[in-house]
Each structure stands twice: as structure tokens, then as C-alpha cells.
C-alpha positions as CSV (number, residue, x, y, z in Angstrom):
1,M,101.5,80.6,72.9
2,H,102.4,78.0,76.1
3,W,105.6,77.4,74.8
4,I,105.8,81.3,74.9
5,K,104.6,81.3,77.7
6,N,107.2,78.9,80.0
7,I,110.3,79.8,77.9
8,F,109.5,83.6,79.2
9,G,109.0,82.1,82.6
10,L,111.7,80.7,82.9
11,F,113.7,84.0,82.6
12,Y,111.4,86.2,84.6
13,P,109.7,84.1,87.2
14,H,106.9,84.7,89.2
15,F,107.9,84.5,92.3
16,C,104.5,83.5,95.4
17,Y,104.0,86.4,97.3
18,G,103.8,84.8,100.4
19,C,107.5,82.9,100.2
20,D,109.2,84.0,97.5
21,E,109.4,80.3,96.3
22,V,108.9,80.5,92.3
23,L,105.5,79.9,91.2
24,Q,104.4,76.7,89.1
25,Q,102.5,76.7,86.3
26,Q,99.8,76.4,87.3
27,E,100.0,78.2,90.6
28,D,99.0,82.5,90.3
29,V,100.0,84.8,93.4
30,L,100.2,82.0,96.4
31,C,101.9,78.9,95.8
32,D,99.6,75.8,96.8
33,A,100.9,75.9,100.3
34,C,100.2,79.3,101.4
35,L,96.9,79.7,99.8
36,L,96.4,77.1,101.8
37,S,98.1,78.6,105.0
38,L,95.6,81.7,104.5
39,D,93.6,82.2,107.8
40,L,90.4,83.3,106.3
41,I,87.6,84.5,108.3
42,P,85.0,81.5,109.0
43,F,82.0,81.6,107.1
44,T,78.7,83.0,108.5
45,S,75.6,83.7,107.0
46,S,74.4,85.0,110.1
47,E,73.6,89.5,110.3
48,N,75.4,89.4,113.9
49,N,79.3,88.2,113.8
50,E,82.6,89.4,115.9
51,I,83.0,92.5,112.5
52,K,79.1,93.7,113.2
53,R,79.3,94.9,116.4
54,R,82.2,96.8,116.0
55,F,79.6,99.0,114.2
56,Y,77.1,99.2,117.1
57,G,75.8,102.4,118.5
58,K,77.7,103.5,115.4
59,L,76.6,102.9,112.2
60,L,73.6,101.0,111.4
61,V,74.7,99.0,108.8
62,K,72.7,94.9,107.7
63,Y,76.2,93.2,106.6
64,C,79.7,93.5,107.8
65,T,82.0,90.5,105.9
66,S,85.6,90.0,105.1
67,V,87.3,87.7,103.8
68,L,91.2,87.4,105.9
69,Y,92.1,87.7,109.1
70,Y,94.5,89.9,109.1
71,S,98.1,89.5,111.2
72,E,101.7,90.9,111.7
73,S,102.5,86.9,110.7
74,G,100.0,86.3,107.9
75,S,100.7,85.2,104.6
76,S,97.5,88.5,104.3
77,K,99.9,91.4,105.3
78,K,102.4,90.2,102.6
79,L,99.3,90.8,100.1
80,L,98.5,93.8,101.0
81,H,101.5,95.4,101.5
82,Q,102.7,94.2,98.2
83,L,99.2,95.4,96.4
84,K,99.5,99.0,98.5
85,Y,103.2,99.6,97.7
86,H,104.8,97.6,95.1
87,R,102.1,97.5,92.3
88,Q,101.6,94.5,92.0
89,R,98.1,94.8,91.4
90,T,96.9,91.2,90.2
91,I,96.9,90.4,94.0
92,S,93.5,92.7,94.1
93,T,92.0,90.7,91.3
94,F,93.6,87.7,93.3
95,L,91.1,88.7,96.6
96,A,88.0,89.2,94.3
97,M,87.8,86.4,93.3
98,L,88.6,85.0,96.8
99,A,86.5,86.8,98.0
100,L,83.5,85.7,95.6
101,Q,84.7,82.0,96.3
102,H,84.5,82.4,99.4
103,L,81.4,84.3,100.4
104,R,79.6,82.7,97.5
105,G,75.6,82.0,99.2
106,H,76.4,85.2,101.4
107,E,73.1,87.1,101.3
108,V,75.2,90.9,100.9
109,L,75.8,89.4,97.3
110,R,72.8,89.8,96.4
111,W,71.7,92.2,98.5
112,A,73.8,94.7,96.5
113,D,72.5,97.1,94.1
114,R,76.0,99.6,93.8
115,L,79.6,99.4,95.0
116,V,81.4,101.7,96.4
117,P,85.1,101.9,97.4
118,I,87.4,104.4,100.5
119,P,88.6,106.2,98.2
120,L,91.9,108.0,98.4
121,H,92.7,111.4,98.2
122,P,93.4,112.4,94.4
123,L,97.4,113.7,95.4
124,K,98.1,110.0,97.3
125,E,96.2,108.4,94.3
126,R,98.1,110.2,91.6
127,K,101.8,109.4,94.2
128,R,101.2,105.7,93.7
129,G,99.6,105.4,90.7
130,Y,96.0,103.3,91.7
131,N,93.5,102.8,94.7
132,Q,94.5,99.1,95.3
133,L,90.5,98.8,95.9
134,D,89.9,99.1,91.8
135,D,90.6,95.3,90.5
136,F,88.9,94.8,93.8
137,G,85.8,96.2,93.2
138,K,85.3,95.7,88.7
139,T,86.0,92.4,89.3
140,L,82.7,91.8,91.5
141,S,81.0,94.1,88.9
142,A,81.8,92.3,86.2
143,Q,81.2,89.3,88.1
144,L,78.5,90.2,89.9
145,N,76.7,92.5,87.6
146,I,76.4,95.3,90.0
147,P,77.6,98.5,88.9
148,Y,81.3,99.8,90.6
149,S,81.1,103.8,91.5
150,K,84.5,104.1,92.0
151,D,84.3,108.3,92.2
152,Y,80.8,108.1,94.6
153,L,83.0,109.3,97.9
154,I,85.1,112.5,97.6
155,K,88.4,111.9,100.0
156,K,88.3,116.0,101.7
157,S,91.9,115.9,103.2
158,K,95.1,113.9,102.8
159,S,95.6,111.3,105.9
160,A,98.6,109.6,107.0
161,T,99.5,106.1,106.7
162,Q,97.4,104.6,109.7
163,T,99.4,101.0,110.0
164,H,101.2,102.7,113.6
165,K,98.4,105.2,115.3
166,N,97.0,103.6,118.4
167,M,92.7,103.4,118.7
168,A,92.2,107.3,119.3
169,E,94.5,108.2,117.1
170,R,93.1,106.3,114.0
171,V,89.6,108.0,114.6
172,Q,90.5,111.6,115.7
173,N,92.9,111.3,111.8
174,A,90.1,109.6,110.4
175,A,89.5,112.3,106.9
176,G,86.5,112.9,105.5
177,F,84.7,111.8,103.2
178,S,81.9,114.3,100.4
179,I,79.3,113.0,98.0
180,N,80.1,113.2,94.8
181,P,77.2,114.9,93.3
182,R,76.7,113.5,90.3
183,Y,75.0,110.7,92.4
184,A,72.9,113.0,94.2
185,H,69.7,110.9,92.3
186,I,70.9,107.9,93.8
187,Q,68.5,106.6,96.2
188,D,66.9,103.7,98.1
189,Q,69.8,101.5,97.0
190,N,71.5,99.2,98.8
191,I,75.3,100.0,99.0
192,L,77.8,98.2,99.7
193,L,81.3,100.0,101.0
194,L,83.7,98.2,99.9
195,D,87.9,98.8,101.5
196,D,91.4,97.2,102.0
197,V,91.6,96.3,106.0
198,M,89.6,97.5,108.4
199,T,90.5,97.5,112.2
200,T,89.3,100.5,114.8
201,G,85.9,100.7,111.4
202,A,86.8,104.5,111.9
203,T,87.0,105.3,108.5
204,L,84.5,102.7,107.2
205,E,82.2,105.0,110.1
206,L,82.8,108.4,108.6
207,A,82.1,107.0,104.7
208,G,78.4,105.2,106.3
209,N,77.4,107.9,108.0
210,L,78.0,110.4,105.2
211,I,75.8,108.3,103.2
212,L,72.8,107.1,105.6
213,K,72.2,111.1,106.6
214,N,72.7,112.7,103.2
215,S,70.5,109.6,101.0
216,T,67.7,107.0,101.9
217,N,70.1,104.5,101.1
218,K,71.6,101.8,102.5
219,I,74.8,100.7,103.6
220,S,76.5,96.8,104.0
221,I,80.6,96.2,104.6
222,L,82.9,93.8,102.7
223,T,86.5,94.0,103.3
224,M,89.7,92.6,101.9
225,A,90.5,91.5,105.5
226,Y,90.0,92.3,109.0
227,T,91.7,93.1,112.6
228,R,90.8,90.8,114.8
């Protein structure tokens, strides 16, 4: 079957999402050069770090960690833009595998009992065709043997993109959530909230406090990328 794949690649080559160069046969999503240039967040097993400090006095959270630093000029922005707006869902799986490799040994992966994504409003998800976190969460679920509960949280109102909003506007415009009644019996679990890019943390704060207020569950956070 490899010869079929090789011939197909001659006519329909795959390009690196970081630099647009043609990927070699052994490369996937990013070329080796772009992969090596990724701005990975330094691994730390400590519960206290710069990400968690964003939530001090706002959300009681056990662990906060992320995979990549997000910047306007880096590959992380290109990857997430392709994932969210150009249907390149393989990036979600790629980032999950990167997270598993980068965070292996991190206590949060052993701590979690359930994976819960920040949901899209149903209208936005229907228009886009998917939640960019689904393949990320499903891959983590399969590798860690932890349930992925896509519909645990329900987005109650539609909000515009927060990309160009300042901090005050992000907090003010963070749309509300509700907990799906079918999960009302879930108590005393360690829930790992998943999101794509953490900026102010306002959305995660809103979702996390809703869970803490309405259950005996505990919260930790894992995101694909984090904005300094």
C-alpha cells in the first residue's frame, strides 16, 4: 500500500502548516524544522506556575498546564487557525499526541477522572462542522483511558470571536454555560477542563466555577496553547 500512498503524494502533496513547504514522507502536520521551532511551555510538575496564577482569587483549581506558547508570529497561531477555520482536524490529534509526550510524568494526567471540553454554541458548531477540541479530547481519552464527556457543559448563548477583544471585553463577553442534566449524578470526580487558547482565562473561570458551584467535583485545566 505504500506505493499507492507515494504516488498519491506526488499529485496531492501535503504541506507543512508552519511554513507551507512540502512535507517529506516521514513528516506529519509540521516539517521537522517547524516541529523543532515550536515554543513549548517548559515542563514543571509544580502545582504553582504562571498559568495557575491567572486564576488566583477567581477559581479554585488544582493543576493548570498548557502545551504551547501562543504568539502572533509563531507556528502555534498558524496551527490553531488552520484547525479552527480551515477544517484541518488532524492538527487536533497532533496536538493531543504532543501534549501526551510533553506532559508525560505530569501528575494531572494521573489525577484526571474525566475530560470536559469548553463547548461551542450549537449554531457555531453546526456552521463549523465540529468542535476543534473533539479530536484533542478523544485522543487523550483513548490514550489515558479516561472518559471524554463532550456534552457535559452546554453553551447557553452565542458569542463572537474574542481574538481582537481586550481583557475587559473578554470578561464582559464570556458567554454563560449550564451543566447537562444527564451528568447531575457525577460527583467527587477530578475534571480536566480542555480549551484551545487561554488568554485571560475568563471562559475557563466561568465554566470551572459553574462546576464547583453545582457539584462536589474538582477542577484542573489543560489547554493547547497559552498567551503570555
